C-alpha positions as CSV (number, residue, x, y, z in Angstrom):
1,G,-16.4,34.1,10.4
2,R,-16.5,31.8,7.7
3,C,-14.3,28.7,6.9
4,S,-12.2,28.7,3.6
5,W,-14.5,25.5,2.0
6,S,-17.5,27.9,2.8
7,V,-15.4,31.1,0.9
8,T,-14.6,28.2,-1.7
9,L,-18.2,27.4,-2.0
10,T,-19.4,31.0,-2.7
11,C,-16.6,31.9,-4.9
12,A,-17.2,29.0,-6.8
13,L,-20.7,29.2,-6.9
14,R,-20.6,32.7,-8.6
15,K,-17.4,31.9,-10.8
16,V,-20.1,28.9,-12.3
17,C,-22.9,30.8,-12.3
18,V,-21.4,33.3,-14.9
19,Q,-20.5,30.9,-17.3
20,P,-22.4,29.9,-20.3
21,W,-24.1,26.2,-20.3
22,G,-22.4,25.5,-23.3
23,A,-19.0,25.4,-21.5
24,T,-20.4,23.4,-18.7
25,C,-21.2,20.9,-21.6
26,Q,-17.9,20.8,-22.5
27,S,-16.6,20.1,-19.4
28,I,-18.6,16.7,-19.2
29,T,-18.4,15.9,-22.5
30,P,-14.2,15.4,-22.9
31,P,-14.3,13.1,-19.7
32,L,-16.4,10.5,-21.4
33,L,-14.8,10.9,-24.8
34,S,-11.8,9.4,-23.0
35,W,-13.3,7.3,-22.1
36,A,-14.8,5.7,-25.0
37,S,-11.6,6.7,-26.5
38,T,-9.7,4.4,-24.3
39,M,-11.4,1.4,-24.3
40,A,-11.3,1.0,-27.8
41,T,-7.8,1.1,-28.2
42,L,-7.3,-0.9,-25.2
43,T,-5.7,-4.3,-25.8
44,A,-8.5,-7.7,-25.2
45,P,-9.1,-9.0,-21.8
46,P,-7.9,-12.2,-21.2
47,A,-10.4,-14.8,-22.2
48,A,-11.6,-16.1,-18.8
49,V,-12.8,-12.1,-18.3
50,V,-14.7,-12.1,-22.0
51,S,-16.4,-15.2,-21.1
52,Y,-17.5,-13.4,-18.0
53,R,-18.1,-10.6,-18.9
54,R,-20.8,-11.8,-21.1
55,S,-21.9,-13.9,-18.4
56,S,-23.4,-13.1,-14.9
57,P,-22.6,-10.1,-12.7
58,R,-20.9,-10.9,-10.4
59,P,-18.7,-14.5,-10.7
60,S,-19.6,-17.8,-8.3
61,S,-16.1,-18.4,-5.8
62,T,-15.7,-21.4,-8.1
63,E,-15.1,-18.5,-11.2
64,T,-13.1,-16.0,-9.0
65,G,-10.6,-18.7,-8.6
66,A,-10.3,-19.1,-12.7
67,L,-9.9,-15.2,-13.0
68,L,-7.0,-14.7,-10.6
69,P,-4.5,-16.1,-12.2
70,A,-5.8,-13.7,-15.7
71,L,-6.7,-10.6,-14.1
72,R,-3.2,-10.9,-12.3
73,T,-1.3,-11.5,-15.6
74,R,-3.6,-8.9,-17.1
75,C,-2.4,-6.1,-14.3
76,A,2.0,-7.7,-14.4
77,S,1.7,-6.9,-18.3
78,R,0.6,-3.9,-17.5
79,R,2.7,-1.8,-15.1
80,D,6.0,-3.7,-17.5
81,S,3.8,-2.0,-20.5
82,N,3.6,1.1,-17.9
83,A,7.9,1.6,-17.0
84,I,9.3,1.1,-20.7
85,G,7.7,4.4,-21.6
86,A,4.4,4.3,-23.1
87,P,3.6,8.3,-22.4
88,S,2.1,9.5,-18.8
89,S,-1.2,10.1,-20.6
90,R,-2.1,6.3,-22.3
91,R,-0.6,4.6,-19.0
92,S,-3.5,6.2,-17.1
93,G,-5.4,5.9,-19.8
94,A,-4.8,1.8,-19.9
95,D,-5.1,1.0,-16.6
96,S,-7.9,3.2,-16.0
97,A,-9.1,0.7,-18.5
98,L,-8.3,-2.3,-16.7
99,R,-9.0,-1.1,-13.4
100,R,-13.0,-1.3,-15.5
101,V,-12.3,-4.2,-16.1
102,L,-11.0,-5.8,-12.1
103,C,-13.8,-3.8,-10.4
104,R,-16.8,-5.4,-13.0
105,A,-15.3,-8.9,-13.4
106,T,-14.3,-9.7,-9.1
107,D,-15.9,-9.5,-6.0
108,V,-14.4,-6.4,-3.3
109,G,-12.1,-9.6,-1.5
110,T,-10.8,-10.6,-4.6
111,R,-10.6,-7.0,-6.4
112,T,-8.5,-6.2,-3.1
113,E,-6.4,-9.7,-3.1
114,V,-5.2,-8.7,-6.8
115,A,-5.2,-4.4,-6.6
116,G,-3.9,-4.1,-3.1
117,F,-6.1,-1.9,-2.0
118,P,-7.4,-1.9,1.6
119,S,-11.2,-3.2,1.7
120,F,-12.5,0.2,3.1
121,I,-11.3,2.6,0.0
122,P,-14.1,2.5,-2.5
123,E,-14.2,0.7,-5.5
124,D,-14.0,4.5,-7.3
125,I,-10.6,3.7,-6.6
126,F,-10.5,2.1,-10.0
127,E,-11.6,5.2,-11.5
128,I,-7.9,6.6,-10.7
129,G,-4.6,7.0,-12.9
130,D,-2.7,8.9,-10.6
131,D,0.0,6.8,-9.3
132,A,1.4,8.9,-6.2
133,A,-2.3,8.1,-5.5
134,L,-2.6,4.8,-6.0
135,A,0.4,3.9,-4.5
136,M,-0.4,5.7,-0.8
137,A,-4.2,3.9,-1.3
138,R,-2.6,0.9,-0.8
139,R,-0.5,1.8,1.9
140,Y,-3.8,3.2,3.9
141,Q,-4.6,0.7,6.7
142,R,-6.9,0.6,10.0
143,A,-6.2,0.8,13.6
144,D,-9.1,0.1,16.8
145,I,-7.9,3.5,18.7
146,Q,-9.7,3.1,22.5
147,T,-10.4,7.1,23.3
148,D,-12.8,8.6,26.1
149,L,-15.6,9.1,23.6
150,R,-17.2,5.5,23.4
151,A,-16.8,2.5,24.7
152,A,-15.6,0.6,21.7
153,P,-12.4,1.5,19.6
154,L,-12.5,3.8,16.8
155,R,-11.6,2.4,13.1
156,T,-9.0,4.4,12.6
157,A,-7.5,5.7,8.8
158,F,-4.1,6.8,8.4
159,V,-1.2,5.5,6.2
160,P,1.8,4.7,8.6
161,P,5.9,5.4,7.8
162,P,7.6,2.3,6.2
163,A,8.3,0.1,8.1
164,E,12.8,1.0,7.6
165,V,12.2,4.3,8.1
166,A,10.3,3.9,11.8
167,S,13.0,1.5,12.7
168,A,16.0,3.5,11.8
169,A,14.6,7.1,13.4
170,K,13.9,4.7,16.2
171,G,17.7,3.4,16.5
172,A,19.0,7.4,15.4
173,S,22.4,8.3,17.0
174,D,23.1,10.6,19.4
175,D,26.1,12.2,18.1
176,D,23.9,12.9,15.1
177,A,22.0,15.8,14.8
178,A,20.2,15.6,11.5
179,A,18.6,12.1,13.0
180,R,17.9,13.0,16.0
181,G,15.6,15.6,14.2
182,A,14.6,12.9,11.7
183,A,13.8,10.8,14.2
184,L,11.0,13.1,15.9
185,P,7.9,11.1,14.0
186,V,5.8,13.7,12.2
187,C,1.9,13.4,11.7
188,L,0.0,15.0,9.1
189,L,-3.6,16.7,9.6
190,A,-4.9,17.1,6.2
191,G,-7.3,20.5,5.4
192,F,-11.1,20.2,5.9
193,D,-13.0,17.4,4.2
194,S,-9.7,15.6,3.0
195,S,-8.7,12.4,3.4
196,A,-4.7,11.7,4.0
197,L,-4.5,11.5,0.1
198,E,-3.2,15.1,0.2
199,W,-0.7,14.2,1.1
200,R,0.3,11.1,-1.5
201,R,3.5,13.3,-2.5
202,L,5.2,14.8,0.4
203,H,4.7,11.5,2.6
204,P,6.9,9.3,0.2
205,K,9.3,12.4,-0.2
206,L,9.3,12.5,4.0
207,S,9.8,8.7,4.1
208,A,12.6,9.0,1.8
209,A,14.2,11.9,3.7
210,G,14.2,9.6,7.2
211,A,11.2,11.0,8.4
212,E,9.0,8.7,10.3
213,A,6.0,10.9,8.8
214,Y,2.2,9.1,9.3
215,A,-0.9,10.6,7.7
216,L,-4.1,10.3,10.3
217,D,-7.4,10.5,8.7
218,L,-9.1,12.8,11.8
219,L,-12.4,12.1,13.5
220,G,-15.0,12.1,10.9
221,W,-12.8,13.2,7.7
222,G,-11.2,10.7,5.2
223,F,-11.4,7.4,5.6
224,T,-12.1,7.0,9.6
225,G,-15.4,8.4,8.6
226,N,-18.4,8.6,10.8
227,V,-18.3,5.8,13.4
228,G,-21.8,6.3,15.5
229,E,-22.3,6.3,18.3
230,I,-20.8,10.1,18.7
231,E,-22.5,12.9,18.9
232,S,-20.3,15.8,18.5
233,Y,-17.6,15.8,16.3
234,G,-16.1,19.1,16.9
235,P,-12.8,20.1,18.6
236,E,-13.0,18.7,21.2
237,A,-13.7,15.2,19.4
238,K,-10.4,15.5,17.1
239,R,-8.1,16.6,19.7
240,E,-9.2,13.3,21.4
241,H,-9.2,11.7,19.0
242,L,-5.6,13.1,17.9
243,L,-4.1,12.5,22.0
244,Q,-5.0,8.7,21.5
245,F,-3.5,8.3,18.0
246,W,-0.3,10.0,19.2
247,R,-0.4,7.7,22.4
248,Q,-0.9,4.4,20.6
249,E,0.0,4.2,17.3
250,M,3.5,7.1,17.7
251,G,4.5,6.1,20.5
252,G,3.6,8.5,23.1
253,R,7.1,10.0,21.8
254,P,6.9,14.5,21.1
255,M,6.2,15.0,17.2
256,V,6.4,17.6,14.7
257,L,2.8,18.2,13.8
258,V,2.2,19.2,10.8
259,G,-1.4,20.4,9.7
260,A,-2.3,22.1,5.9
261,S,-5.1,24.6,5.6
262,L,-7.7,23.6,8.5
263,G,-5.8,21.4,9.4
264,G,-3.7,23.8,10.7
265,S,-6.0,25.0,12.8
266,A,-6.6,21.4,14.9
267,A,-2.8,21.7,14.5
268,I,-2.4,24.7,16.6
269,D,-5.8,23.3,18.9
270,F,-3.7,20.4,19.7
271,A,-0.4,22.1,20.3
272,H,-2.0,24.9,22.4
273,A,-3.7,22.1,24.7
274,H,-0.6,19.8,24.7
275,P,2.6,21.8,23.9
276,D,4.3,18.6,26.4
277,K,3.3,16.4,23.0
278,V,3.9,18.8,20.3
279,A,8.0,18.8,20.1
280,L,7.6,21.2,16.6
281,L,4.5,23.3,14.9
282,V,4.4,23.3,11.4
283,L,1.3,24.8,9.7
284,V,1.2,25.0,5.8
285,D,-1.2,28.2,4.6
286,A,-3.6,27.9,8.0
287,Q,-6.1,28.6,8.8
288,G,-5.9,30.6,12.3
289,Y,-7.6,33.9,11.4
290,I,-11.7,32.1,10.4
291,D,-13.8,32.0,13.0
292,G,-15.8,29.0,13.4
293,I,-18.9,27.8,10.8
294,G,-20.5,31.0,11.3
295,P,-24.2,31.0,10.6
296,M,-24.2,27.5,8.8
297,A,-23.6,26.1,12.5
298,E,-27.5,27.2,13.3
299,M,-29.4,25.5,10.0
300,P,-32.3,23.6,10.3
301,R,-30.4,20.1,9.5
302,F,-32.5,19.6,5.9
303,L,-30.8,22.6,4.6
304,A,-27.0,21.7,6.1
305,D,-27.8,18.2,4.4
306,I,-28.5,19.9,1.2
307,G,-25.2,22.1,1.8
308,V,-23.4,18.8,2.2
309,A,-25.0,17.2,-0.9
310,V,-23.5,20.1,-2.9
311,L,-19.9,20.2,-1.3
312,K,-19.5,17.0,-2.9
313,T,-21.0,17.6,-6.2
314,K,-18.6,17.2,-9.3
315,W,-18.6,20.8,-10.6
316,L,-18.4,22.5,-7.2
317,R,-15.3,20.2,-6.0
318,N,-14.0,21.0,-9.7
319,Q,-13.7,25.0,-8.7
320,A,-12.4,24.3,-5.8
321,N,-10.0,22.3,-7.7
322,Q,-8.7,24.9,-9.9
323,M,-8.4,28.0,-7.0
324,A,-6.2,25.1,-5.0
325,Y,-3.6,25.7,-7.1
326,Y,-0.9,28.4,-8.6
327,D,-0.2,25.4,-12.0
328,T,-3.2,24.3,-12.5
329,E,-3.1,23.1,-16.0
330,S,-0.5,20.2,-14.8
331,Y,-2.0,19.7,-10.7
332,G,-5.7,21.0,-11.3
333,T,-6.5,17.4,-13.3
334,E,-9.6,15.4,-13.3
335,D,-7.6,13.1,-11.3
336,A,-6.7,15.3,-8.2
337,L,-10.6,15.8,-8.4
338,K,-11.5,12.7,-8.6
339,I,-9.0,12.0,-5.8
340,G,-10.0,14.8,-3.5
341,R,-13.9,13.1,-3.6
342,L,-13.0,9.8,-3.5
343,H,-13.4,8.9,0.3
344,C,-16.8,11.4,0.1
345,M,-18.3,7.5,-1.4
346,V,-17.3,6.1,1.9
347,D,-21.0,5.7,4.3
348,G,-21.5,8.0,6.6
349,W,-19.9,10.5,4.8
350,Q,-22.3,13.8,4.7
351,E,-23.4,12.2,8.4
352,S,-19.9,12.9,9.7
353,I,-19.7,16.8,7.8
354,V,-22.7,17.8,9.3
355,R,-22.2,17.0,12.7
356,W,-18.8,18.9,12.2
357,M,-20.7,22.2,11.2
358,Q,-23.2,22.3,13.7
359,S,-20.4,21.6,16.6
360,G,-19.6,24.9,15.1
361,G,-16.0,24.3,14.0
362,Y,-12.5,25.5,15.0
363,T,-12.1,29.4,16.9
364,V,-8.6,29.9,17.0
365,R,-7.3,32.8,17.2
366,P,-7.9,33.4,20.5
367,L,-5.2,30.8,20.9
368,I,-3.0,32.1,18.8
369,P,-0.5,34.2,21.0
370,D,-0.4,31.6,23.7
371,V,1.7,28.7,21.4
372,T,4.8,28.2,22.5
373,T,5.8,25.7,20.6
374,K,8.1,26.6,18.0
375,T,6.9,26.7,14.2
376,L,7.5,26.8,10.9
377,V,4.7,28.8,9.3
378,V,4.9,28.2,5.1
379,W,2.8,29.9,2.6
380,G,1.9,29.7,-1.0
381,S,2.6,32.8,-2.7
382,E,-0.5,32.9,-5.0
383,D,-3.1,31.3,-2.4
384,Q,-6.2,32.2,-3.3
385,I,-7.6,31.1,-0.6
386,V,-6.2,31.7,2.3
387,E,-4.8,35.0,1.1
388,P,-0.8,35.4,1.6
389,A,-0.4,37.8,4.3
390,T,-2.3,35.6,6.9
391,A,1.8,34.7,7.4
392,E,2.9,37.9,8.2
393,R,-0.1,37.3,10.9
394,F,1.5,34.3,12.4
395,R,4.8,36.1,12.0
396,E,3.3,39.3,14.7
397,D,1.2,37.1,17.0
398,M,3.3,34.0,17.7
399,Q,5.5,33.5,20.8
400,D,8.3,31.8,18.1
401,V,7.7,31.6,14.8
402,R,9.9,31.5,11.3
403,V,7.7,32.5,8.2
404,E,8.5,31.0,4.4
405,Y,6.8,32.2,1.2
406,I,6.7,29.2,-1.8
407,D,6.7,31.2,-5.0
408,N,4.7,30.2,-7.4
409,C,2.7,28.1,-5.8
410,G,-0.8,27.6,-4.4
411,H,-2.8,26.8,-1.3
412,T,-1.7,23.1,-1.6
413,A,2.0,23.8,-1.0
414,H,2.3,19.7,-0.2
415,L,0.7,19.0,-3.4
416,E,2.2,21.2,-6.1
417,C,5.8,22.1,-4.5
418,S,5.9,19.2,-2.5
419,E,10.0,18.7,-2.9
420,T,10.4,22.9,-1.3
421,L,8.3,21.6,1.5
422,C,10.0,18.9,2.2
423,E,13.3,20.5,2.2
424,L,11.9,23.5,4.5
425,I,10.3,21.3,6.9
426,M,13.6,18.6,7.1
427,T,16.2,21.2,7.9
428,F,13.6,23.3,10.5
429,M,14.0,19.0,11.9
430,E,17.4,19.5,11.4
431,E,17.8,22.6,13.4
432,H,15.9,21.9,16.1
433,A,16.7,18.4,17.1
434,P,16.7,17.6,21.0
435,P,19.7,17.2,22.2
436,G,21.4,14.2,22.4
437,S,22.3,12.2,25.1
438,E,24.9,13.5,27.8
439,G,28.0,11.3,28.1
């Protein structure tokens, strides 16, 4: 009984151990050379920034005010140059170097104002050049969600639908079945130790198709992180958090619940407990037949801390990053690695993961046959983390299920084949649209 991330850890350790140290060193050198080259080729920053960088480590409020116009001009200039066809590799490198200047030249509040990121996003965001991730990060917000887990509300991180999409979905015509299907709110749950940035390619496509999609960071994961005063971060606590988020942010309307990998276990758990609240269930390469955390749940605290610290390391994340995709050259990039680690920089990350491990994790295998919700199971045909044959087990065990495979796709269809996955989800929603009002 091991969850998929522990399988990934084992495979990654095995892979690293058989590689010569020279290969490891070679993997570290290119990013450093790329950084040096980028800094050398970047055109000179504004005089105000140069002057500041030669003086104090942080500007005063007066100096900050003087820097803002120069930085805004610099950002606008860089955006314009990107738009006129600079090669993508140079765009991301130049943007990364510019973000380094921003990071060093301003305090947190000013960086947020200039770059448009919420203050709870770690400053490591300035190391990322992926346009989809940056756009998703800028749309992040936090809401105070009242739960039974503690007296104070939980500061919950999520990415909402665009306001115009939410408004249109709520006003969908009863005469248009496709519009009624799109009118169902959608909640996206990422896999273990991930954030809503995992939905950076699918979320905008669902929005463009008219779906009212919310990408949620469940309790203890993503940028919701460690909220204190809660002993258990296990399935019951996550279920209560999702329930209250659904009520308070999604309007308490029956939803389409989408879970990827371990997020699939969370979705199954919720749909089983609250079938009246889930109109449709979508499972993407979902865990369902891997029970709990296994022996790791009984580890002494010091060993759990060591294990979680290893989970954060770049070399392990990179091995998992390579295993997640079929087309590793296009998708298993250094940027993808940085995006996958970003939430690990949030205060309390390690404590949240340790408490999750100590909870024992999800055991949803016994629940699967009792799930009555109409379900779409989607699987990448080349999944190396949870074998594709698992999809057939869902077909055999679930009451009302459709199974779809995506060719030439790995474990993360929402990242590698987001357009195909979007079409499958939207078609599923339209085919099972709620009935219109009579008369």
